[in-house]
Every structure is written in C-alpha cells, then in structure tokens.
C-alpha positions in Angstrom: -41.3 9.1 70.6 -42.0 5.2 70.1 -43.5 4.8 66.9 -43.9 0.9 66.7 -46.9 0.4 68.3 -48.7 2.5 64.7 -46.8 0.2 62.5 -49.3 -2.9 62.6 -52.1 -0.5 62.3 -51.6 1.7 59.7 -50.0 1.6 56.0 -46.6 3.3 56.3 -46.3 6.0 53.7 -43.2 8.1 53.0 -44.6 11.8 52.6 -42.4 14.8 51.2 -43.5 18.3 52.2 -41.9 21.2 50.3 -41.8 24.4 51.9 -41.2 27.5 49.7 -38.1 28.7 52.0 -36.8 28.6 55.4 -38.1 30.6 57.9 -36.5 30.9 61.6 -39.8 32.5 63.0 -43.5 31.9 63.0 -45.6 31.8 60.0 -49.3 30.4 59.9 -48.7 28.5 56.6 -45.6 27.0 57.8 -47.2 26.0 61.2 -49.9 24.3 59.7 -47.4 21.9 57.7 -45.5 21.2 60.7 -48.7 20.4 62.5 -49.6 17.9 59.5 -45.8 16.3 59.7 -46.0 15.8 63.5 -49.4 14.2 63.6 -48.7 12.1 60.5 -45.8 11.0 62.2 -47.5 10.1 65.0 -49.8 7.9 63.2 -46.6 5.9 61.6 -45.7 7.5 58.6 -42.0 8.6 57.7 -42.0 12.6 57.0 -39.6 14.6 55.2 -39.6 18.3 55.2 -37.7 20.2 52.7 -36.7 23.8 52.6 -34.9 25.4 49.4 -32.7 28.5 49.5 -34.0 29.0 46.2 -36.9 27.8 44.0 -34.8 27.4 40.8 -31.4 26.3 40.0 -28.8 29.4 40.3 -25.7 28.1 38.5 -22.1 29.3 39.1 -19.6 28.6 41.9 -20.4 31.4 44.1 -23.8 30.4 44.2 -22.6 26.9 45.0 -20.4 28.3 47.8 -23.3 30.6 49.0 -25.8 27.5 49.2 -23.3 25.5 51.4 -22.6 28.4 54.0 -26.5 29.1 54.0 -27.0 25.6 55.2 -23.9 25.3 57.9 -24.8 28.7 59.1 -28.3 27.7 59.8 -27.4 24.2 61.4 -24.9 25.9 63.9 -27.0 29.0 64.3 -30.5 27.0 65.1 -30.4 23.6 67.3 -33.0 22.2 66.4 -33.3 23.5 63.0 -37.0 25.1 63.3 -36.4 26.6 66.7 -39.8 28.1 66.9 -42.0 24.8 66.5 -41.3 21.6 68.4 -41.2 19.2 65.6 -40.7 15.5 66.3 -37.0 14.3 66.2 -37.7 11.5 64.2 -39.0 13.9 61.0 -36.4 14.3 58.7 -35.5 18.4 58.3 -33.3 19.2 55.3 -32.2 22.3 53.6 -31.5 22.2 50.1 -30.3 24.6 47.2 -32.9 24.7 45.2 -35.8 22.5 43.8 -34.3 20.6 41.1 -35.2 16.7 41.4 -31.8 15.7 42.2 -32.3 17.3 45.8 -35.6 15.7 46.3 -36.0 11.9 47.7 -38.0 9.2 46.7 -41.5 9.0 48.5 -45.0 7.7 48.1 -46.3 11.4 48.4 -45.0 14.7 47.9 -47.2 17.9 49.1 -46.3 21.4 47.6 -47.4 23.9 50.0 -47.0 27.3 48.1 -47.7 28.3 44.7 -44.4 28.5 43.9 -43.5 24.9 44.9 -46.6 23.5 43.0 -44.8 23.9 39.3 -41.5 22.1 40.3 -43.8 19.4 42.1 -45.7 19.0 38.8 -42.5 18.4 37.0 -41.0 15.5 39.1 -41.1 12.0 38.1 -43.4 9.1 39.8 -40.9 7.9 41.9 -40.9 11.1 44.1 -44.7 10.2 44.7 -48.1 11.1 44.0 -48.3 14.8 43.7 -50.5 17.4 46.2 -50.8 20.6 46.7 -51.8 22.2 50.0 -53.4 25.4 49.3 -54.2 27.7 52.1 -54.9 31.1 50.5 -55.0 33.0 47.2 -51.2 33.6 47.0 -51.5 36.7 44.6 -49.3 39.1 46.8 -46.6 36.4 46.1 -47.1 36.3 42.4 -49.3 37.6 39.4 -53.0 36.8 39.3 -52.4 34.4 36.1 -49.2 32.7 37.6 -51.1 31.9 40.8 -54.1 30.6 38.6 -52.2 28.4 36.5 -50.9 26.5 39.4 -54.7 25.7 40.1 -54.9 24.1 37.0 -51.8 21.8 37.2 -52.1 17.9 37.3 -51.9 18.0 41.4 -54.4 16.7 43.8 -55.7 19.8 45.8 -56.1 20.3 49.4 -58.0 23.6 50.2 -58.3 24.8 53.9 -61.4 26.7 53.6 -64.7 26.7 51.6 -64.1 30.1 49.9 -61.0 28.4 48.4 -63.0 25.5 47.4 -65.3 27.6 45.5 -62.3 29.2 43.5 -61.4 25.4 42.4 -65.3 25.1 41.4 -65.0 28.3 39.2 -61.5 26.8 37.7 -62.9 23.6 36.8 -61.1 21.7 39.5 -63.5 20.3 41.9 -63.0 16.8 41.1 -59.3 17.5 42.0 -59.9 19.3 44.9 -60.4 18.1 48.6 -61.5 20.4 51.5 -59.9 19.9 54.6 -60.1 22.6 57.4 -57.1 23.7 59.3 -57.1 22.4 63.1 -56.0 23.7 66.3 -54.1 22.7 69.1 -56.3 22.6 72.1 -53.7 21.5 74.3 -52.0 25.1 73.5 -55.1 27.2 73.0 -57.8 27.0 75.7 -59.1 28.7 78.5 -57.1 29.5 81.7 -59.2 32.7 82.7 -63.1 32.8 82.8 -64.5 34.7 80.0 -67.0 36.7 82.4 -64.0 37.2 84.6 -61.7 39.4 82.8 -61.8 43.1 84.5 -58.8 44.8 82.5 -60.4 46.6 79.3 -57.6 44.7 76.8 -57.4 44.1 73.4 -55.3 41.8 71.3 -54.0 42.3 67.6 -51.1 40.4 65.4 -49.2 43.3 63.5 -47.3 42.5 60.5 -45.5 45.2 58.0 -47.5 43.1 55.1 -50.0 45.3 54.0 -52.8 43.0 53.4 -52.7 42.0 57.2 -54.6 45.2 57.8 -52.5 46.5 60.6 -52.6 50.5 60.1 -56.6 49.7 59.8 -56.5 47.9 63.0 -54.6 50.5 64.7 -56.8 53.0 63.4 -59.6 51.3 65.1 -57.5 51.0 68.3 -57.2 54.4 68.6 -60.8 55.3 67.7 -61.6 53.5 70.7 -59.1 54.9 72.8 -60.4 58.2 72.5 -63.9 57.0 73.9 -62.3 54.7 76.5 -59.3 56.6 77.9 -58.8 53.3 80.5 -58.3 50.8 77.0 -55.3 48.6 77.0 -53.7 46.9 74.0 -51.2 44.6 73.1 -50.1 43.8 70.0 -47.6 40.6 68.8 -45.6 39.7 65.8 -42.5 38.3 64.3 -40.7 41.6 63.5 -39.5 44.0 66.1 -41.6 46.8 67.8 -42.6 49.5 65.4 -40.8 52.6 66.9 -44.3 54.4 65.8 -46.3 52.5 68.0 -47.6 54.7 70.8 -46.1 54.2 74.1 -49.8 52.9 75.8 -49.9 49.9 73.3 -47.9 46.8 74.7 -46.0 44.9 72.4 -44.8 41.2 72.2 -42.4 40.2 69.9 -41.9 36.5 68.9 -44.1 34.9 71.3 -44.1 31.5 72.5 -47.5 29.5 72.1 -47.7 29.6 75.8 -46.7 33.1 76.0 -49.6 33.8 73.3 -52.0 31.6 75.2 -51.7 33.8 78.2 -51.8 37.0 76.5 -55.4 36.1 74.9 -56.4 35.0 78.3 -55.9 38.3 79.7 -57.8 40.2 76.8 -61.3 40.7 76.3 -61.0 41.3 72.7 -59.3 39.9 69.5 -59.0 42.4 66.5 -58.3 40.8 63.5 -58.5 43.7 60.4 -56.6 41.5 57.5 -58.1 42.2 53.8 -57.4 38.5 52.8 -57.1 35.3 54.8 -56.8 31.8 53.7 -58.4 30.5 57.0 -57.5 33.0 59.6 -55.3 30.8 62.5 -54.5 33.6 65.2 -58.0 34.5 65.3 -59.1 31.5 65.8 -56.6 30.5 68.6 -57.6 33.9 70.3 -61.4 32.7 70.2 -60.2 29.1 71.5 -58.7 31.3 74.6 -62.4 33.1 75.1 -61.1 36.6 73.0 -64.6 38.4 71.3 -63.7 38.5 68.0 -63.8 41.8 66.1 -62.9 41.2 62.3 -63.1 42.2 59.0 -65.0 40.3 56.2 -61.3 38.8 54.9 -62.9 35.7 53.7 -61.0 33.2 55.7 -62.7 34.3 58.5 -66.2 32.7 57.6 -64.8 29.2 58.5 -65.7 29.8 62.1 -67.2 33.5 62.3 -70.9 34.7 62.1 -71.5 38.2 62.5 -73.9 38.8 65.7 -73.6 35.3 66.8 -70.3 34.8 67.6 -68.2 37.8 66.3 -68.6 41.3 65.1 -67.4 41.7 61.2 -67.1 44.7 59.0 -65.9 45.2 55.5 -62.1 45.1 55.1 -60.3 48.3 54.4 -63.1 50.2 56.7 -61.0 51.1 60.1 -64.0 53.1 61.1 -66.7 50.5 60.8 -64.1 47.9 62.6 -63.5 50.7 65.2 -67.4 51.2 65.8 -67.6 47.3 66.2 -64.7 47.3 68.9 -66.3 50.2 70.9 -69.4 48.2 70.8 -68.1 44.9 72.3 -66.3 47.0 74.5 -68.8 49.1 75.9 -71.4 46.1 76.3 -70.2 43.5 78.5 -72.8 41.1 78.0 -72.4 41.4 74.4 -68.9 41.0 74.5 -69.4 37.7 76.7 -71.9 36.4 74.6 -69.8 36.4 71.5 -67.0 35.2 73.2 -68.6 32.3 74.6 -70.3 31.3 71.4 -67.1 32.1 69.6 -65.2 29.5 72.0 -68.1 26.6 71.5 -67.8 27.3 67.9 -63.9 26.7 67.6 -64.0 23.6 69.1 -65.3 21.8 66.1 -61.8 22.5 64.8 -59.7 19.6 66.3 -56.5 18.6 64.3 -57.8 14.8 64.5 -60.3 15.1 61.9 -58.5 17.1 59.9 -55.3 14.7 60.2 -57.4 11.8 59.3 -59.0 13.5 56.3 -55.2 14.2 55.0 -54.4 10.6 55.9 -57.3 9.2 53.6 -56.3 11.4 50.8 -52.9 10.5 50.8 -53.8 6.8 51.0 -56.8 6.7 48.3 -55.9 4.9 45.3 
C-alpha cells in the first residue's frame, strides 16, 4: 500500500501496540488491535506490534535458547507471521522474549492491550511514548479481581470499548483519564449476501469455546431444547479449537473459519445464539447481526452496546439456558418476529463502522 499521500495530511506518529502473547488462531481482542493497526497505518502512522513469549524476564541460558527457538519456529511455520489476519505488510510485527524495556522500541505512543501488559508499560521511560491502556473487558479470568483493578488505577490514559467498562472507570475514580471508543466492524467482510426474509433453512449459529465464561454449554442446552420442539432444526458451531467429540452428529462444526467462510455461515442462518456470561463488547454477535441473523443473547453487559430486548434482539439472564432456549424457540417459531428483529439489528449495527473509532483513537493519540 502506498502511504505517501497521507504524509502531508497528518502528523506521523510512531505507535507501539503490546499484546500479551502470540496467537496463531483468531481471538477477538487481538483482532481489534490488528484492525486499529491497519487503519492507523493507512492514515500514515508508523506501527509496531509486539508479541512477548513471557510477560516477565525468565533468566538462564535454557530460557534464552527456548526463546530463540520459539521465534525461529514461528517465523518458519507462519508466513506471514499472523496467518489469520491480513496485516498491512509495512507494519512491523515482532516476537520478543519478554516485556523488559530493552525489547521495546522508542515511539511517540505505546498501547497496553491486556491487563498483564499494563504494569510493564507504566514503568517504561518517556522515550517509549505516551502511555495508553486499551481495555476490552473486565479481565478477571486472567487474574485476580484486585490485580485487574490495580491496573485500572495506573497512570495510563485508558480507552474502553463499551459503556459498562466506562462505568467501572467512573467507580474507580478514573473518569478523567478514560475515553470511551466503541469497537468497529468491517462491513466489507460482514454484510448481507442473502435476504433476511429469504432464509428457508431452520438453521442457527453459535461460537463454541472451552472457556467456561463463553457459555457454550448453556448455548448447547438451549439448542437441544429447541431441537426437541423443532426436529428439523439445524445448528452450526464454529471456533478456533477442533470439534468437541461430544457434539451431537446433527450439529455441524466449522474449525477456524476465514472471515469469508464466517460471512457465508452467518448469511445461511436465521439466528445467532450468544450465551456468554461476560463480554467486553461481543464482536461475533455484532458480525452475525451485520449478516442478517436475529440475535438471541444473554445479558452479558457488552451486548447492551448494540442490542435491546424486544427491539432488535431477545435477551435473557446469564447462566439460564432454559430462558435462552425459550427465546430461541420464540424466534424460530415466529418468522415475522425473527425478520423484524434481524432487520432492526442489521440497521443498528451500521452505526459501528471502523472509521469513527479510528478517528477517535487518532485524536486521543495526538491530543496534547
């Protein structure tokens, strides 16, 4: 991509994003960081993304050798290094042993992207750039409540992706240091290819994950409940892990779908089930809505960014698969309701284009 046309229009800023690890398969939080990186690069900024093997230093010759072998192995195995996301080739992507300052390049701005990275970033010298903290959820599943809360109180400029996270910032006295910038969607990838009213198959979709807080067991219970009432019901699950051998044979499974495959999957389903217990925002649900699925979801906080019960979705309390199942049955047995919810959801989700989010992010980075 030729970025020369942007140089005269914008102040070029060197921005470093620090992820908590390297992943060779899709993850929503990583995807958001990569989207920001691409779009900020397209606006003329110089972007570096760092993936540490460890957060803290591990001393010894064996650890040094392990780190070197890790980097070599990944660079040989994956070309490009991020195989599941198309990053701009002019973005610098690095694998580093840990988050010691010696491995961090000088920049104008540095962005911690997970609670594990926030404390190291807060300790870096000023030559690493103004310090930001992109918060995409309340990450207590990665650490203790106290540890997570402590990172919110660090002297970092915070960016939260949802209003419920902004309320936490207010409760912790961090309102003046926090900006709310919602996540965007890539509508070139996720859009209608099949009319909402023309979906003949009784098919539902759901993301599957072994992570308990994603509520997969609850979602499966709801699907099975609906199947007992509607024998013709079809279901398709997708995820980054191989198919769970315990899945019933009548449920299809797509392993590691590309964005194009996921768009096709959503467009061939009537309903998307979102059973999570907690979500920072709920990106797969939003992408499904952009593709015309009616949303049946739990009240997992993040979903309130774009879903309203009875208006553009059917919502039920978390950890209540019976109520989730009843809502699924309602929307499957009443096609007028399904079409109304799906059309309203599709309209609502158009408010979340990436352009507004990137502009807000850029203004924050450039703010004196």
